N, C-alpha and C positions, 0 to 999 in steps of 0.2 A: 675681470677680477676673480670671478668664481673659480676659473681655472688656475690662477696663481695661488689662490687661498686653499686648494685642495690639500687635505691632509694635514693643514697647519692650524695652530691654534692662536687666536687674536687676543694679545694681552694689551689692555690699555695701560698708558704710562701711569697713570694713577693708581693701578694696582700692581705695579711692578715691585715695589719694595716688599709688599706682603706675599707676593708669588715667589720673590726669591728667598723669603724666610721658609716658606711652607713647602716648595716643591724644588726638585732638582731640574732646573730648566735646560741644563746641558742634553738631557735625554728627550726633550720635546722640540719638535720643529714649530717654533713660534715667531710670529711677527709683530710689529708694533707700529703705529702712526703717530706722528707728532707734529706740531706747529712750532715755528721758531717765533717764541714771544719776547726773546731778548738776545741781543748779540753784543758780546763784549768786544771792544777795539781789538785787533790783532796784537798779540803781545810777542815778545822775544823770550825764548828759554835760555837757560844758562850757557847751553851750547851755541847760541846765535841764531838758531832756527826759529822762524816765525810760526805761531799757532794761533788758532781761533777758538773761542768758547760759545757755543750756543746754549740757551736755556729752552727746553721743549716743554711742551705741555699738551695734554689731549683735549683741552677745553671742557673737560668734565668737572674737574677739581682744580682751580687756579692755584691752590696752595701746594700742589704737589708737581714739582717741575724735576726734570733730569737735565743734568749738565752734560753735554756732549763735546768733547775736546777734538778738534780736527787738527792733524799733524801732516808733514810731508805733502804728497801728491794730493790728498784729499783736501788739504787747507788750500793749496794753490787752484785747485779746481773749483771750489765751492765757496771761498771766503767772501766773494761778493754777493751771495745769495741773500735776497731780502727777507728782512723780518716779516712774519706773516705767512711765509712759505710753508706748505705742508711737505 
């Protein structure tokens, strides 16, 4: 993990909103980790394609969640991932 994180900045999901407002994150090599705390039943978009929505949290502040939308191949490959997975 140390090798993978070398020269990268860890941003907690609960900090993401404030960091986006204060910093230009496009200029920083950053990573984040999250736990799937809620999965919405797969839905169909107007174009007929199916997608999933996951609610992610860093377990530090349960009131701060990030919604992750999964489309295309990512949806097909990961839609069965269990809630609680990191």
